[in-house]
N, C-alpha and C positions, 0 to 999 in steps of 0.2 A: 615408463610410467603409464598406467592405464586409468582413464577417466570415464566414469559411467554416467549416462544420462537416462535414468529410469522414467517410465511413464508416471505422471501424477495421478493419484488414485482418490484424492479427497473430493468430496461432493462440491460441485460448482467450480471446480478448478479445470480450466481448459488450457492453461499455459504450459510451457515446457522450458527447461532450464538451458536450452541451447538453440541456436539457429544455424542453418547451413553456413552462414558467414562466420560465426564464431567457431564452429567446428573446424572450418578450414584454417583459421588462425591458430587454434589450439594444436592441430596436427603439425602446423608449421613450427611450433615450439619444440617438436620432437616427441609429443605424447601420442598414445594410441587412444582413440575415442570409441566407446561402445555405446550405442543408442538402442534402447529397448524398442522393439518393433511397435509402431503406432504411437510412439511417445509424442510426436508433433502433429498428429492428424488434426486435432481440434484447433490447432494454431495455423493450419494450412501449410505446415512443413511435413512433407511425406518422406517415407523411408528412402525413396530414390534420391531426394534432395540431399539427405545426409550422406548417403553412399557416395554421391558425386563429389561431396565436399571432403571425403576421405575417411568417413566413419565406417565402423563395422556394425551391422544390425544384429542384435541378440534376440532370440526367440521369446524370451520372457525375462522377468525381473531377476530371477535367481541367476540366470546366465550372465546378465549384464553386470550384476553387483559382486559376484563371488570373488573375483580377483582384482577388483577395482582398488586403486590406491587413493583415488579421489572420487567422491560422489557429489555431483551437482544436482540440486533439486530446487523447486520453487517453494514448496511447503515442507514442514517437518514430516518425517516418516510415519506411516500408519503403524498401528500396533494391533495385536489380536484383541486387546481389550476394547478397541474401537470398532470391532467387527470387520476388520479387513486383513489383508496380508501383512504379516509381521516383517516389514521392510528392514528394520534394524537388524534382525537376526540373520539376514542375508549378506550383511556387510562383514568383512573380515576385521579382526582386531588390528588396530594400527591404521585403518583407513581414515581419511579426512572427509568429513561431511560438511558441505557448504550450502546453506539454504536460509530461507526465512523461517526461523525455528520458534519464534514467540516464546523465548525462554522464561520470561517473568510470569507468564500465564501458565507455563507447563514445566514447572521446576522438577516434578517427579520424572519427567521424560529426560531432562538433562542428566539426572542421576543414572538413568538407564544407558545413556551414551557413554558415561564414564565407566559403568560396569562392563559394557561391551568392548571397552578399549578403543572406542571411536573418538577421534579428535574432532569436536564439533565447533563450527564457526557460524554465528548468527549474523547474516548480512544486514539486518535492520539495526544492529548495534555499531556498525562502522561509524567512527566519529566524524562529525561534520567539520572537517578541516579542508583546506584548499586542495591538497593533493589527493584527497579521497572523493572529490566531487563526482568524478566519473564512475565511482563505485556505489553511489548513493541510490539504493533500490527504493527507498521510501519516496524520494523525489521523482524518480522515473515513473513509478507506478501511480503516485498521487496526481501527477500531471495529467495522465490519461483519465483517472477517476474524476477529476474536476471537469474535464471536457464532457465525459459521458454523462455526468450528473445533469448537466444542462439539457442534453439531448433526451434523457429519460424524463426530465420535467416537462419538456415541450410535447413529448409523446402523450402524457397524461393531461396536459393543459388543453382546454377546449377552444382556445382562441389563438390568433396570430401574435407574434412577439413584436414586430416593428410597427411603427405608425404607417398607415396606408391611407392615402387620400385618393378616393375614387369618385366617379360620377354619382355613385349611389350613396355616398357619405364617407365620413372619415372614421377609421379604426384607430383608437388610442393605443399607444405603445404599452406593452406589459411592463410592470415594475418587478424587478428581481432583487432580492436581498440575500447577500452572501454572508454567512456567519462563520468567521474563522478564515484568516487570510494567510494560510500557508501556501504550499505549492498548489494543492488542489483548489483552494479558494481563488488564487490568482488566475489560474487557468479557467475556472468557472466564470470569473469576471470578464476575462478576455473573450470567451466564447459567447457569453450573453450579450456583450457589447457588439460583437460582429453580427449577431442576429437582430440587432436593432432595439434591444430593450433598454429601459432606464434602470441603471444598476446602482445600488448602494451596498456598502459592505461595512462590517465591524470586526474588531479584533481587540484582544486585551493588550497587544503590543503596539504602542504608539508609533514605533518605527515603521509599521506597515502603511501608515497614512500616505506617505509619498508614493509608495508602490501602487496603492489603490487609485490615487488621483492620476498617476501617469497612464493608467489604462482607461481613463475617462469615466471613472465611477466616483461617487461621492462617499466620503468616509464618515461613519457615524460611530461615536465613541464616548464613553463616560470619562469626564475629566478627572484625573487622579494622579497622585504622586507615586503610586505603587508601580513596581517593575513587573511587567507582564510576561517576561521571558526568563528562562534559566540561562546558565552559562553556555549551554549547547545551542541556544537560539530557539528552543522549543517554548511553546506557551506553557505557563504554569498555572496552578490553581490560585485563584484570587481570594481576598478576604470576604467575609460575609457581608460587610458594608458595601463593597464593590458589587457583589452579586445582586444585592437588593437594588442598587441604583441602576445597574445594567438591565435588570428585569423590568424596571419602570420605563426605561428608555425604549427597550425592545417592544414592550406592550403597546406603546403608542405608535411606534413605527410600523409594526407588523400588521396593523389594521388595514393599511393601505396597499399591502403587497399582494401580488398575484402568484409569485413563485418565491420560495425560500429554499436555499441550499445550505445545510449545516455541515461543517467539516472539522469541528473542534475535537482534538484528541490530546490526552496527556499521557506521555510514555509510561507504560507500566501500571496505569490506573484505569478505572472505568471512565468513560467519556462523561464530561460534565453536562448536566441538563441545561439547555438553552431555551427551549420552548416548552412551557408548562401547559397544563389543561386550561388554565385561565386565558393564556394567549391564543390557544387553538380556538377557544370559544368566540373570540372577537374577529377571527379571520373570515374573509369572504367565502361564501360557498363556491366551489369550483377551483379555489386556489390550491396550489400544490407545494408540498414540502418534500425534498429529497434529503434523507438522513444518511450521510456518508459514514457516520460513526455508529451505525446501527449494530454492527457486530461486536462493538466494544461497550455495549450497554445503551448506546443511543443518546443523541442530543435532544430528542423529542420524546415526551412522556408516553405517547401512544403509538410510536412507530414499532413495527414488528420485523425482526430479521427474516429476510426472504419473502416478504409479503408486500403487496400494495393494498392498503386499507383506507376506508373512508370514514371520517368521524361523523358524529350525529348531526353536525351542522354543515356537512358536505365538503370538508377539507380532505384532500387526497394525500396520504402519507406513503412515500415510496421508500422501501427498505431493502433494496436488492443487496444480496451478499456478493462479496468479492467482485466489486465493480471493475477493477482493471482486467479481470478475466473475461469481461463482456466485450473487450477489444483484444482478444487473445493473441492475434498475430503480432500487432505492434507492441503489446505489453511483453510478449515473449522475446521479441527482438531486442527491446531496450534492456530487459532484465538480463538476458544472455550477455549483452555487452557489458553490463555492470560486473557480472561474474568474470568475464574475460579480463577486464581491467584490474580486478582484484587478484586474479590468479597469475597474470603475466609476470609481475615483479618477483613472484615466489618460485619461479621455475629457473633452475640453474641452466644458463645458456650453453654450457659445455656438455653437461651430462644429460640434460633434459629431465632431471629428477626434481622432486619437490624439495625446496630449501627454504622452509618457512622461518622467518626471523621472529622469534617469540618475544623479542624485546621491542619490536616496532610498535609505534603508537597505534597503528590501525589494527594490528593483531591483538594487542593488549586490550583494545576496546571491544573486540568482536569475538574472540575465542572463548568458548565456554568450558571445554574440557581438554585435557592433555594427559597422555600416559595413565589413563584410568582415574584421573582426579578432576574434580570441578575446580576451575581456576578463576572464573570471572568474579570480580569483586562484588557485583550486585547479587551473586548467588552463593558466595561463601559466607561463613559465619561472620556476622557483623554487617553484611550488605543490607541494602534497603531499596 
């Protein structure tokens, strides 16, 4: 069985879908690994590292992909319509593509996978069940994004975060507000607390209160009987009444904050607006907002993808794209381990061939196409 690791070609993407450690383990399963030359350079994994781990280095994407039974990628393949190399056309019919494919936002490309005879698996759709925790790419990457968001905020913020008592006077600690307490939010809380800030956090899910307080932060939430999470544990969209009361609460709280980090996402939908123009207008000059949802529409009305902008009243809005890729080496290592944990149970230990169990709960939740057909329930007729 041949497994290909091509170089990622999308803008702002520095990660790679394998590390020397995972290559060594995949080779140990009996597979042949082909890595496109330079695929790991931006993640500090060089061709020699992969060769030492047992991989073969291919001169280009076409050579790496042409005979591959499995293609491991970070992001969905480029297409000629997007102005790049048509990566899908380089894959053979019957190949299995495993990556973060954003299928709900790119349904037409899922149809292209089926047309090409490629069996596509979207890692971000792996169900959140206990035996799939080690495969959870959303968690591994969001954890790093939450950490980096705090560092990005401190880079823009013109003051120190912890309280400092000096002979020349006392510096008050910064106040940091985390909006959305998923994996990214929790890591942002932990990082901000380690740096000495006074931290508060909010979330629509009441169950997160205990997690927030266990990290030494204060929980701020609208009292409600509404359930703030769906069956998969993700935050869901709330009623208009809840949104109104939440906006009133945030409006008063945000006036006093120095840094705000927003992390709220709803799977398959645009990110909810958490900070409006009216809220921005009452924030302190020099305060900073990092919008981690900026690529999905944004939690802040005036944030811009890929830009750091300043509002008329001096609030700095940070909208970096692909934040996990800003920590490419660690992000790649964790993502590669997620892929290894996903792949290992599907490899026949005797033959070394791919033996995917299409009835397994994990495959049912993440497989998009099979044998030329779209099979995921969210994408077939009647899905939503």
